[in-house]
Steps between C-alpha positions, in 0.01 A plus 500: 500500500521158659523153360166325478402135499250367248227568756608863528666475842802729542792272586781759492459584870534135599808459281658810653425375852653160421812670362532730802482211743695228319764718335522772764364437848602136546864545387525817712365320806741211439798739480390675819405182684830319499519125446229432242533194273430711188558865414462539123170612352502212250516256793206667672308482171581127474379433853181706462408340167595144599287546814214639292494198269623244755735392224781638286340820374621485140294184449193726541597835343564532129674838480767710665503694719261266672303760696391659171330173405309434823125539535348747745438212741855367468652847545284562806609167652867570415478837676347329804794255506746790478314673785524184710874493435537868592299459820656168604854595409787257491320193645221513242740575214728215605212250511352605165848500342560148634168384351581663165842337482353162599249524214785570260720217629214255456507554125 
């Protein structure tokens, strides 16, 4: 049995995909790829979610873990960001990390 939204959409597959990419694939690629600016899954989650909201993510998400409180649309967009990071590798991760940190330093 999956987890359903109020409209009846099964969101468990999207949550599992997010977890696989952000907590598994991205850190593994960073370890294998050498000189990445971030390596920890929590850092990849920060970058993905800050990029999703174009702001500090916890200003937009009420609960923790954050991915369990995202809508279908937000989860889909977060997965697309993670995919972009996986495909683009270090240069994309470095740029999105820089943007995330800049958003946080502006506060």
